[in-house]
C-alpha positions as CSV (number, residue, x, y, z in Angstrom):
1,X,-13.5,2.0,10.8
2,X,-13.2,4.1,7.7
3,X,-12.2,2.9,4.3
4,X,-9.1,0.6,4.2
5,X,-5.8,2.5,4.2
6,X,-3.5,2.0,1.3
7,X,-0.8,0.4,3.4
8,X,-3.3,-1.8,5.2
9,X,-4.7,-3.0,1.8
10,X,-1.3,-3.8,0.6
11,X,-0.4,-5.8,3.7
12,X,-3.6,-7.7,3.6
13,X,-3.0,-8.6,0.0
14,X,0.5,-9.9,0.9
15,X,-1.1,-11.9,3.7
16,X,-3.5,-13.5,1.3
17,X,-0.5,-14.3,-1.1
18,X,1.4,-15.9,1.8
19,X,-1.6,-18.0,2.7
20,X,-1.8,-19.2,-0.9
21,X,1.9,-20.0,-0.8
22,X,1.4,-22.0,2.4
23,X,-1.4,-24.0,0.9
24,X,0.8,-24.8,-2.2
25,X,4.0,-25.5,-0.3
26,X,5.3,-29.1,-0.6
27,X,7.4,-29.1,2.6
28,X,6.0,-28.6,6.1
29,X,8.8,-26.1,7.0
30,X,7.8,-24.0,3.9
31,X,4.2,-24.2,5.0
32,X,5.0,-23.0,8.4
33,X,7.1,-20.2,7.2
34,X,4.5,-18.9,4.8
35,X,1.9,-19.1,7.6
36,X,4.1,-17.2,9.9
37,X,4.6,-14.5,7.3
38,X,0.9,-14.3,6.7
39,X,0.3,-13.8,10.4
40,X,2.9,-11.0,10.5
41,X,1.4,-9.2,7.4
42,X,-2.1,-9.5,9.0
43,X,-0.8,-7.9,12.2
44,X,1.0,-5.2,10.4
45,X,-2.1,-4.4,8.4
46,X,-4.2,-4.1,11.5
47,X,-1.7,-1.8,13.1
48,X,-1.5,0.4,9.9
49,X,-5.3,0.6,9.8
50,X,-5.4,1.6,13.5
51,X,-2.8,4.3,12.8
52,X,-4.6,5.6,9.8
53,X,-7.9,5.8,11.7
54,X,-6.3,7.6,14.6
55,X,-4.5,10.2,12.5
56,X,-6.5,11.5,9.5
57,X,-3.3,13.1,8.1
58,X,-1.9,9.6,7.4
59,X,-4.7,9.0,4.9
60,X,-3.5,9.4,1.3
């Protein structure tokens, strides 16, 4: 894997932020929602990085 793509880095940052929000949430439904968002951001980051690694023209 090459250096982290800009989009993937952004999405991983958002995933970390959602995990922090999940840890700070007072209600179980909010915790679950933030965890679900974190998982989605992580998946999107992985896909963005795979796309960037496969197509060097995507790299910024």
